[in-house]
C-alpha positions in Angstrom: 4.8 -3.2 8.6 1.2 -3.2 9.7 -1.2 -0.5 10.9 -4.9 0.0 11.5 -6.4 3.2 10.3 -9.9 4.8 10.2 -10.4 6.7 7.0 -13.7 7.9 5.6 -15.6 6.0 8.2 -14.0 2.7 7.4 -11.4 0.8 9.4 -8.5 -0.5 7.3 -5.6 -2.7 8.1 -2.6 -1.7 5.9 0.3 -4.1 5.4 3.1 -2.3 3.6 6.8 -2.9 2.8 7.5 0.8 3.2 7.3 2.8 6.4 6.4 5.9 4.5 2.9 4.6 4.0 2.4 4.4 7.7 4.0 7.8 8.3 1.5 9.4 5.9 -1.4 7.6 7.6 -0.4 8.3 11.2 -3.1 10.9 11.8 -5.7 8.2 11.1 -4.3 5.5 13.4 -7.0 3.6 15.2 -5.3 0.7 17.1 -8.3 -0.7 18.9 -10.6 -1.4 16.0 -11.2 -4.6 14.1 -10.5 -3.8 10.4 -13.3 -4.0 7.8 -10.7 -4.1 4.9 -7.2 -5.4 4.6 -4.9 -3.8 2.1 -1.5 -5.3 1.3 1.1 -5.4 -1.4 4.0 -7.8 -1.5 7.3 -7.4 -3.4 6.0 -9.8 -6.0 2.8 -7.7 -6.4 5.0 -4.6 -7.0 7.2 -6.4 -9.5 4.1 -7.7 -11.4 2.7 -4.2 -11.6 6.0 -2.9 -12.9 6.1 -5.6 -15.6 2.5 -5.0 -16.6 2.8 -1.2 -16.9 6.0 -1.4 -18.8 5.1 -4.3 -21.1 3.3 -2.2 -23.7 5.2 1.0 -23.3 8.7 2.3 -22.7 7.5 5.3 -20.8 9.0 3.9 -17.6 11.8 2.0 -19.2 14.7 1.9 -16.8 12.8 3.7 -14.0 11.7 2.0 -10.8 8.2 3.1 -10.1 
């Protein structure tokens, strides 16, 4: 899913796997602007973060964050 939002004076394009991200940003929707910044996270990015945060600690062991 993609959306363009204006936050803190900056125009962002957000590419997210989860619709909740766009639900939370709906008040900032700005469809006609050219984005200054593109933010995205793929499933492989999420999995890499999970591995990195859990590699040295068992705080999140067994919990999908």
